[in-house]
N, C-alpha and C positions, 0 to 999 in steps of 0.2 A: 594225470587227472586235472583237470577244468580247474582252475580258480574258480571264487564265489562270484568274484566281480564280472569272468566269462563268461559264466555259464547263465548272470541275471542277463546279461547283453544275449544272449544268444534266444533270451524269448524272451526280449524286448523285439530282436527282431524280426520273431515266427507270430505276435502280437501285430505287429505292424504288418507282415506281408497281410497274415490273412484278414485282417480288418479291410484291406486295398482289395481284396478278390470279394469281397462282398460289393464292394462297391457299385452301385449302375451307373454307369457313366452317361447314359444316355439323359436321365433323371440330373445327375450330379450330388455331389455330397450332401449328405443331409449336415444339420446343426452340429448333432449326436457325432457321424464319423469326424467330422471336419475337427472337432474340439477332442477328438480322443486321437485320431492321427498328431494334432502338433503335442500334445501330451507323451506321446510313444517317442517319437522325433526328439523333445526336448530332455527326453529321461535318456536315450541313446546319447545327446552331446555330451550331457550330464556323464555317464560311465565312460565316453572317451574323450573329453578334454580334459587335460591334465588342471587341476585348478588351480596352480600361477598364473597360466595361461588365460583363464576365466576371467583372473584380475585382470590380469591385462588389458587384454582387450574390453572389459569394460569398463577401465579406464578410461581409454584411448579412444571409447564411442563419444566422450564426451567432446573431443578436439576434434573426431571427425564429421560431427554433424555440422562443422563449421563449413565440410566439402558442399553437404548439400545443400544449406543456405545460398553460397555464393552461387551455387547452379543454377538456384529461383534468382538470383536476384540476375544473373545475365539472359536467363533465358535458356539454358541448356537442354533443359528435359520438356519446353515446347519443340523444340528445333530438332530434339533424337522419337518427339513421340512424331510430328509431321511428316519427318524422314522415311518410318517404317512403313514396309517392313527392311527398307534399309540400311544399313548401317553406316556412321559416322567417324572420318577419322577426326584425331586430336589438331591437326592442322584445319579440316573442314572448322570444325567444330571455333578453332582460332579464329580463323579468318570473317565468320559471321558473327561473332559476339564481341569480335577487336578489342580479343584480351590473348599474351604469351601462350604462347603454346606449350611451354613447360608447365606454367601454371596450372593449364587447363587438364595438361598428364596427369601432374600430382592430384589435383582435386577428383579425379577419376577415377584414379585409383581409391580412392575414401567411398566415389558414390556405389562402386561397382562392389568394394569389401561388404556394404551395407544391404547389396542387392536394389540398387534403387534403380543402375541399369546393366548392364552383361556386358562382359569384354569378351569381343568375337575373335581379338586378333590383337597382337602387338598397337598399342594405341588408335585402336578401332572396338568403335561402340555403338551398342543395338539398346532400342528401348525394349524393357520387359513389360510386364503387367505394372508393375511399382510404378515403373516409368510414367504409364498413362497417367494412369492416379494420378502423379501427381503433376500432369499438365493439366490436371481441373483448378480450377479458381480456391473453391474452399478449402483443399488439404495444403494448395502453396501455401494457403494465407493461414492457414491454422500453422503450419511449419514453422512459419517464419514470425508470428508472434508470439509462440512461445520461448523459440531460439533466442529472439530479441531482448526480451522481456526476462533471462536467464543469465545472457550474455553483455550488459550494457558496461561499460568501461569498471562501475565499482557495481560486480554481477549484484542478481539476488541472491545464490548460491551463497557466493561470499558472505554479504549480509546476513543471512541466513546465520552462517558457521559465529561469527559476531555476534548476533542475537542467544546464538546457544550459551557463549561460553560467559556472556555480562549477564546474561537472569535465567540461568540453567535449562539442563536439555528435557525442555519439554512442547508440546506441539503452540505456534503463539495464536495466540486469540481473540488480539486486538485491530478490527482489517484495515485499520488507520495508521499502524504501529508494528507494521510486519516487516519483513524483507524488502519487498516491493520498495516500500514509503523509503527505508534506509538506503537504497541503492542509487534510487531516482531522487531525493531531499524530498519529500512529499508526505512528509510526516501531518497528519490531521488530515487526511485526505484518502480516502479507498482508493485502489487500485483503477477503478472504473471513472471515478469523478477523475482522477491524474488521465487516465487517455480520452476523455470528453475532451482535455484541453487541445487533442492534437484530432483534428478529424480523419486525417487516414487511419490512426489506431484505431480511434472508433471505430471506423467503417471495416477496418481487417477486420476486427473483431467479429463481427454483425457477420462477416462477408463466408468467416472459418464457421461459424453456429449454423450455417447453413448444411453444411456438409460433415458436424465432427459425428454424428453418428455412426458413420463409414457404412460398413457391411453391416452393421446390426440393424437387426427387423426392427420397423416403426411399431412403437407401441400400440397402435390399433389394428394394427397385424394380427396379432396375438394377443392379446385383452380386449376381449368382444363388449367395447361400451354401449350395445344397442343388447347386448342381453340381458347385462346388468342393470338396463333400464327398462326391462321392456312391461314388468309390473308399474311404471310408474303412470301416474293421471296424465292422460293428455295436454300436454304442452300448449298454448298459441304465439303466433308469432310473433308477437309483441314482449314475449318472454323470453327471460335471456336463459339461453341453454349452456353455451359453454365461454368462461371470459381463460383465456391465455395472460396471464402474468410476468411481464415481462417476456413477452414472446418476440420480442427484435423484429426482424422482416417479414415474419408472419409463416415463413415458410412449414410451420407444424400446421397451424390449423387450414392451411390452403392443401396441403396433401391430404388432410384428415376431412375434407369438406369433397376433395376425388373421389376417397372413397366412401363417406357416409352421406355426402347432402344430399343426396337425395331421401333419405330416410330420414334425417335430421329436421323438425319441427321448433323455430325458434331464432333468437338473435345471438349471432356469434361477434363474440369483441375479443378485438386484440390487442393487450396493453404495453406500453413500454416510455423510458424518456423522452422527453420531446426531441431531442435530437437524431433518438432512433426512430421514433415514429414521421419526422419530416425526409428523414433520408427514402425511406419508402418510393422505389419508383414506382411510378405511374402504370397501371397494368398489370404488375408480377405477381399480385395475388386478388382473389376473387374479391367479385364485388361487393357480395355480401356479409365480409368481411368489415366491422367499422373498425376504425382506429379509435384510439381515445388515447392522452397521454394521461401517462401515472405513476406515481415512483412508489411501490409496495412499502418505504417507509412511512408512506403515508394514511389515514384511511382508505380503505375500500372504499371506491361510489357506487359501484356496481352490489346492489343488495339482492339476496335470493336469489343467485343463479343457480344452473343444476349442477353444475362443473366449475370448478376450478382449476386450473391444470397450469401445471408449470413444470418444463422440460430443461433439467441441469441447471436450475439456478440454486437449490440447497448447497449444494458442494462449494459455491463458492463463498461459504458465511460458515463462521465461527457458530457454536450453537444458542450464542445471548443473541444475533442479528434473527437469527430465524426464528424464533421464539416471534421476535418483534413483527417478522413480517409474517407467519402463522397466526397471533391475533390480531393484527389486520384484519386478516379471511375471514376469520372466526366471527366477528363483530357484524361481517355482511353476510353469511349463514344462516340458512332458513333451516331449522332444526327438523330433524327427520327427514328433509330431501335435496338441500344441499351438502355436494362433497367436494372435497380435496382427491386432487388426484397428483397425485409427485413423482413427474417419471427421471427416476435419477439411479445411479450405482448403487445396488446391494451388495455390497462386497460379499463372498465368501471366508467361510472362518480358517480356511486352507486353500493353499493351490489359489493365490489372488492371480488372477492373468496380468501379466506385463502390461498392455494398457493401464485396466485398472491400480495400478500401483503407481504408473506415471502419472496416470492423471490426481493420484491424491496428492505425492508430491507435487506436484504441478499448481494446485491450488492450495496446498501448504505456501509456499512458496510466494505464489504471485496477490494470495487472496487470505493468507489465513483461513482457508476453507479446508475441507476432509472430506473422502467419499467414506460414505459409510455402510455399516453390517447391519445386519436384522437389530439387536441388542444397540444400537448405538441409534438405529431408527428409532426405536420403542420408548429410550431412554430423554430424546430428544421431544417426542411429540407431550410424554407423561410432563414436562415442563411448563407446558400450554394448558391450564385450566378450563374445562370446557369442551374439551376436544379428545374424542376416542379413535384413536387404530380400528379400519375394522378389520382390513385385511395387507399383503405384504405376496404383492404377488411377482413369482419369480420369473423372469423372461427364457425361453430359451437358449440366449445369450446376452449380454451387456445390459441396456438400463432395463429394471423393474420398476413396479405400477405399487405404490406407497398410497392404499385407500383411505382417508380418514374423514369421517364424519362428526357433527357436531352434536353434544351428550344436549 
């Protein structure tokens, strides 16, 4: 008689086979199918992999990340990407990037074990879909940014442990006195303020934000903002339709206008700190986007906009700082007309995806920030007198929309 574990494994394998048989490969996997396949695959892995191996593999993954970081630095992913569909030997790579062949072999073992490339023979490597993605600047910049800030000589993670031991095992809440600040001797400055001292670091962050959404759909492709606004009074060209608060290089606004620009009347304003606005490359975003230097911890200068939009801003900050940001926006809103749309993670109460979990821990280590579930969002908004939650919109996957109005 089969054991309970083997019966469960057989059942999971059957479920996986059934869902794959139903896939229309011409149109591609749906979001639901992809999520289900990934979940079943993880459940099968959990059944097969001994717990001891799982623990050790997880611990070693931290060390394996240096393999990826060094290969970014050396341009190995770009090299493999350019060589495809041909493979490259370790000696080929070694000569091109001017690195020791043994070092390349050792690091490529780690790279392939994490599926960032494929080993097709002894010391011979081929680009796969992850390699091609890593050859794109936003993802390479994001990986480097996160790794470097976690692995400095006195790392954020180690500082985090020290703070836990000194202050108790609780989430840090002071954005100027967290793990990053202790690791980098910058107590009294936020992480963003510290990054601004290094133009390359600041630029790397903003490059990362261009591609941080990854494969997740843009909010305006599933949240029909035009239907939401269809009963609004007709806006004039002089009125402000949307303000993207701390919108970086304007990638979100530019993409929104490409999709809906012919249907939207009114001004479109991009706000961010002076160093960010000044770094926007000429011609990189629509001429329709007005650029405005602004710190969201100060009074909001644009009054009466239809939408105040924030993408992945609130997760960078603990609640007290979020309250300050929202309070300034509230003061600029027109009651019964203006709304805040927060495009951010809405964590599930159970089975939180790996990316969302990793993002939460990264925000805690870097900024004393937090990814929030529905109850945490409701709690945050309730702390700002005069604002009310209209609705929390769950996306097909990834980042949702928190819709807020002024009472």
